[in-house]
RODO-2510 file (C-alpha; in nm, 4 decimals, decimal comma):
residues 108
     n   res          X          Y          Z
     1     m    12,0161     9,8564    12,4744
     2     t    11,6715    10,0126    12,4717
     3     k    11,3833     9,9758    12,2326
     4     k    11,1174    10,2375    12,1653
     5     l    10,7584    10,1121    12,1562
     6     f    10,4612    10,2763    11,9884
     7     v    10,1482    10,2665    12,2061
     8     g     9,8310    10,3519    12,0169
     9     n     9,4568    10,3744    12,0752
    10     l     9,5048    10,5383    12,4144
    11     s     9,2136    10,6940    12,5974
    12     f     9,2466    11,0735    12,5883
    13     q     9,2478    11,0677    12,9707
    14     t     9,5522    10,8365    12,9923
    15     t     9,8534    11,0050    13,1534
    16     e    10,2234    10,9323    13,1236
    17     s    10,2113    10,8128    13,4830
    18     d     9,9378    10,5620    13,3889
    19     l    10,1533    10,4213    13,1072
    20     d    10,4605    10,4107    13,3290
    21     g    10,2633    10,2054    13,5820
    22     l    10,1249     9,9675    13,3194
    23     f    10,4568     9,9006    13,1450
    24     g    10,6433     9,9040    13,4772
    25     q    10,4571     9,5851    13,5720
    26     i    10,6481     9,4111    13,2914
    27     g    10,9941     9,5638    13,3264
    28     n    11,2071     9,8723    13,3775
    29     v    11,0690    10,1759    13,1906
    30     e    11,3336    10,4197    13,0649
    31     s    11,0948    10,6908    12,9413
    32     v    10,7311    10,7584    12,8577
    33     s    10,5819    11,0299    12,6389
    34     i    10,2250    11,0877    12,5258
    35     i    10,1975    11,2992    12,2116
    36     t     9,9778    11,6064    12,2463
    37     d     9,8283    11,8570    12,0052
    38     r    10,0363    12,1768    11,9972
    39     m     9,7360    12,4071    11,9873
    40     t     9,5070    12,2456    12,2458
    41     g     9,7525    12,0466    12,4584
    42     r     9,5123    11,7515    12,4344
    43     s     9,6392    11,3967    12,3875
    44     k     9,6452    11,2666    12,0304
    45     g     9,5709    10,9153    12,1595
    46     f     9,9176    10,7660    12,1176
    47     g    10,2584    10,7728    12,2779
    48     f    10,5952    10,6052    12,3145
    49     v    10,7583    10,3959    12,5851
    50     e    11,1285    10,3074    12,5999
    51     m    11,2375     9,9837    12,7662
    52     s    11,5251     9,7360    12,7433
    53     n    11,5034     9,5050    12,4413
    54     e    11,3960     9,2042    12,6480
    55     d    11,1328     9,3964    12,8458
    56     a    11,0046     9,5637    12,5297
    57     e    10,9469     9,2278    12,3578
    58     a    10,7627     9,1007    12,6656
    59     a    10,5493     9,4177    12,6741
    60     i    10,4494     9,3753    12,3091
    61     q    10,3491     9,0145    12,3722
    62     k    10,1531     9,0892    12,6904
    63     l     9,9931     9,4260    12,6151
    64     n     9,9172     9,4403    12,2414
    65     g     9,5402     9,4094    12,2022
    66     t     9,4662     9,4262    12,5756
    67     e     9,2080     9,6630    12,7231
    68     f     9,3359     9,9704    12,9083
    69     g     9,1278    10,2752    12,9915
    70     g     8,8304    10,1336    12,8027
    71     r     9,0226    10,0829    12,4759
    72     n     9,2229     9,7998    12,3183
    73     l     9,5879     9,9046    12,3023
    74     t     9,8112     9,8769    11,9992
    75     v    10,1668     9,8067    12,1125
    76     n    10,4504     9,7469    11,8679
    77     e    10,8067     9,8519    11,7946
    78     a    10,8205    10,2165    11,6913
    79     r    10,9381    10,2875    11,3396
    80     p    11,1885    10,5653    11,2804
    81     p    11,0240    10,8963    11,1879
    82     a    10,9779    10,9566    10,8164
    83     k    11,1972    11,2193    10,6526
    84     r    10,9954    11,5353    10,6101
    85     e    11,0516    11,8016    10,3499
    86     f    11,0123    12,1503    10,4888
    87     g    10,9027    12,4583    10,3013
    88     g    10,5411    12,3925    10,2108
    89     g    10,6113    12,3314     9,8432
    90     g    10,4886    12,5278     9,5436
    91     g    10,4629    12,9032     9,5538
    92     g    10,6659    12,9707     9,2398
    93     g    10,7573    13,3311     9,1634
    94     r    10,8580    13,4186     9,5158
    95     g    11,2100    13,5144     9,4173
    96     r    11,3556    13,8537     9,3251
    97     d    11,2098    13,8709     8,9736
    98     r    10,8438    13,9679     8,9926
    99     g    10,7980    14,0885     8,6417
   100     d    10,8081    14,4639     8,5825
   101     r    10,6696    14,5601     8,9218
   102     g    11,0121    14,6352     9,0665
   103     g    10,9710    14,4225     9,3770
   104     g    10,7230    14,6592     9,5442
   105     r    10,9150    14,9877     9,5004
   106     d    10,7762    15,2750     9,3006
   107     r    10,9885    15,3540     8,9950
   108     y    10,8450    15,6964     8,9056
***
């Protein structure tokens, strides 16, 4: 079974290949992804690494708090993503009934 690790406080220059090399020194890496900003494509400074359970535990022990790329890494087990409500909230009155305005059509 695999475990997903959160890797935080990454240098913005760190690549997925860099992380694969670092975690690969400890065990077999299943996947690596660095999260980027949708608009700029720039790293957000964190990512995820998937490894077997045993290798993941060893990676947490060895790498959490260690210096990599000029920064001290945060490495721990990733938590499942929080449920997100979509729709933006609020905005009452967006339905069919808009008072006596007739929904944008002229009534004359």
